[in-house]
C-alpha positions as CSV (number, residue, x, y, z in Angstrom):
1,M,0.0,0.0,0.0
2,K,2.8,2.4,0.9
3,K,4.5,1.6,-2.5
4,L,1.3,2.4,-4.4
5,F,0.9,5.7,-2.5
6,T,4.5,6.6,-3.4
7,I,4.0,5.8,-7.1
8,A,0.7,7.7,-7.2
9,T,2.3,10.7,-5.6
10,A,5.2,10.7,-8.1
11,V,2.8,10.4,-11.0
12,L,0.7,13.4,-9.7
13,A,3.8,15.4,-9.2
14,L,5.0,14.8,-12.8
15,A,1.5,15.7,-14.0
16,F,2.0,19.3,-12.7
17,I,5.5,19.8,-14.0
18,S,5.7,22.4,-16.7
19,C,8.2,24.7,-18.4
20,A,7.9,28.1,-19.8
21,S,10.6,30.3,-21.4
22,Y,10.8,33.6,-23.3
23,R,13.1,34.5,-26.1
24,P,13.5,37.8,-28.0
25,V,12.9,37.4,-31.7
26,A,13.3,40.9,-33.2
27,A,13.6,44.6,-32.2
28,G,13.0,47.6,-34.4
29,P,14.8,51.0,-34.2
30,G,12.1,52.5,-32.1
31,K,11.2,52.4,-28.4
32,V,9.1,49.7,-26.9
33,G,5.6,50.7,-27.8
34,S,2.7,51.4,-25.5
35,K,0.5,48.8,-27.3
36,H,0.8,45.1,-26.7
37,G,-0.6,42.2,-28.7
38,E,-0.4,38.4,-28.3
39,A,-1.2,35.4,-30.6
40,T,-1.0,31.8,-29.5
41,S,-0.9,28.4,-31.1
42,A,-0.9,25.0,-29.4
43,N,-0.4,21.3,-30.1
44,L,-0.5,17.9,-28.6
45,L,2.5,15.5,-28.7
46,G,4.4,18.1,-30.8
47,F,2.5,17.3,-34.0
48,I,-1.2,17.3,-33.5
49,P,-2.4,20.9,-34.0
50,L,-5.0,22.3,-31.6
51,G,-5.4,25.5,-33.6
52,G,-4.3,29.1,-33.2
53,D,-2.1,31.5,-35.2
54,N,1.0,32.7,-33.5
55,T,2.3,34.9,-36.3
56,M,3.6,38.4,-35.8
57,L,0.9,39.7,-38.0
58,R,-1.9,38.2,-35.9
59,A,-0.3,39.4,-32.7
60,A,0.0,43.0,-34.1
61,Q,-3.6,42.8,-35.3
62,N,-4.8,41.6,-31.9
63,G,-3.0,44.6,-30.2
64,G,-4.1,47.2,-32.8
65,I,-0.4,47.8,-33.7
66,E,0.7,49.3,-37.0
67,H,4.4,49.8,-36.3
68,I,6.1,46.9,-34.6
69,A,8.9,47.8,-32.1
70,T,9.7,44.4,-30.5
71,V,8.8,40.8,-30.9
72,D,9.2,38.1,-28.3
73,Q,8.0,34.5,-28.1
74,K,6.9,32.5,-25.0
75,Y,7.2,28.7,-25.1
76,F,5.2,26.6,-22.7
77,S,5.3,22.8,-22.4
78,L,3.6,20.4,-20.1
79,L,5.7,17.2,-20.1
80,G,6.0,17.5,-23.9
81,I,2.3,16.4,-24.2
82,Y,0.8,19.9,-24.5
83,T,2.9,22.7,-25.9
84,S,2.1,26.3,-26.9
85,V,3.9,29.2,-28.5
86,T,2.8,32.7,-27.9
87,T,4.1,35.6,-30.0
88,I,4.2,38.9,-28.1
89,V,4.4,42.2,-30.1
90,T,4.8,45.7,-28.8
91,G,4.6,48.9,-30.9
92,E,2.4,51.8,-31.9
Protein backbone atom coordinates (compact mmCIF):
# COMPACT_ATOMS: atom_id res chain seq x y z
CA MET A 1 0.00 0.00 0.00
CA LYS A 2 2.84 2.38 0.86
CA LYS A 3 4.52 1.63 -2.48
CA LEU A 4 1.29 2.36 -4.37
CA PHE A 5 0.93 5.68 -2.54
CA THR A 6 4.51 6.62 -3.43
CA ILE A 7 3.97 5.80 -7.10
CA ALA A 8 0.67 7.69 -7.21
CA THR A 9 2.31 10.74 -5.59
CA ALA A 10 5.17 10.66 -8.10
CA VAL A 11 2.75 10.43 -11.04
CA LEU A 12 0.70 13.36 -9.74
CA ALA A 13 3.84 15.43 -9.17
CA LEU A 14 4.97 14.80 -12.75
CA ALA A 15 1.55 15.75 -14.05
CA PHE A 16 2.00 19.27 -12.70
CA ILE A 17 5.54 19.85 -13.95
CA SER A 18 5.72 22.39 -16.73
CA CYS A 19 8.24 24.66 -18.35
CA ALA A 20 7.94 28.15 -19.78
CA SER A 21 10.61 30.28 -21.39
CA TYR A 22 10.83 33.57 -23.27
CA ARG A 23 13.14 34.53 -26.09
CA PRO A 24 13.53 37.76 -28.04
CA VAL A 25 12.86 37.44 -31.75
CA ALA A 26 13.32 40.94 -33.16
CA ALA A 27 13.57 44.59 -32.22
CA GLY A 28 13.02 47.61 -34.39
CA PRO A 29 14.79 50.98 -34.25
CA GLY A 30 12.06 52.55 -32.11
CA LYS A 31 11.24 52.39 -28.43
CA VAL A 32 9.10 49.68 -26.86
CA GLY A 33 5.58 50.68 -27.77
CA SER A 34 2.65 51.40 -25.51
CA LYS A 35 0.46 48.83 -27.29
CA HIS A 36 0.77 45.09 -26.68
CA GLY A 37 -0.59 42.19 -28.74
CA GLU A 38 -0.40 38.41 -28.34
CA ALA A 39 -1.18 35.44 -30.56
CA THR A 40 -0.99 31.78 -29.50
CA SER A 41 -0.94 28.37 -31.15
CA ALA A 42 -0.93 24.99 -29.39
CA ASN A 43 -0.42 21.31 -30.15
CA LEU A 44 -0.47 17.87 -28.58
CA LEU A 45 2.53 15.55 -28.67
CA GLY A 46 4.39 18.05 -30.84
CA PHE A 47 2.54 17.30 -34.04
CA ILE A 48 -1.25 17.33 -33.47
CA PRO A 49 -2.37 20.95 -33.98
CA LEU A 50 -5.00 22.32 -31.63
CA GLY A 51 -5.38 25.53 -33.56
CA GLY A 52 -4.30 29.08 -33.22
CA ASP A 53 -2.13 31.47 -35.18
CA ASN A 54 1.03 32.72 -33.47
CA THR A 55 2.34 34.90 -36.29
CA MET A 56 3.64 38.45 -35.76
CA LEU A 57 0.90 39.74 -38.04
CA ARG A 58 -1.87 38.16 -35.92
CA ALA A 59 -0.29 39.44 -32.68
CA ALA A 60 -0.02 42.96 -34.14
CA GLN A 61 -3.64 42.85 -35.31
CA ASN A 62 -4.79 41.62 -31.87
CA GLY A 63 -3.04 44.60 -30.24
CA GLY A 64 -4.06 47.19 -32.83
CA ILE A 65 -0.40 47.76 -33.71
CA GLU A 66 0.65 49.34 -37.01
CA HIS A 67 4.38 49.85 -36.33
CA ILE A 68 6.10 46.91 -34.57
CA ALA A 69 8.87 47.76 -32.08
CA THR A 70 9.69 44.41 -30.45
CA VAL A 71 8.76 40.76 -30.92
CA ASP A 72 9.19 38.05 -28.28
CA GLN A 73 8.04 34.46 -28.07
CA LYS A 74 6.94 32.52 -25.02
CA TYR A 75 7.20 28.74 -25.09
CA PHE A 76 5.20 26.56 -22.69
CA SER A 77 5.34 22.79 -22.37
CA LEU A 78 3.57 20.39 -20.06
CA LEU A 79 5.65 17.20 -20.09
CA GLY A 80 5.96 17.49 -23.85
CA ILE A 81 2.34 16.40 -24.15
CA TYR A 82 0.85 19.87 -24.52
CA THR A 83 2.91 22.73 -25.92
CA SER A 84 2.06 26.28 -26.89
CA VAL A 85 3.91 29.16 -28.50
CA THR A 86 2.78 32.74 -27.88
CA THR A 87 4.13 35.62 -29.97
CA ILE A 88 4.19 38.92 -28.08
CA VAL A 89 4.43 42.16 -30.07
CA THR A 90 4.78 45.75 -28.83
CA GLY A 91 4.55 48.91 -30.88
CA GLU A 92 2.36 51.80 -31.87
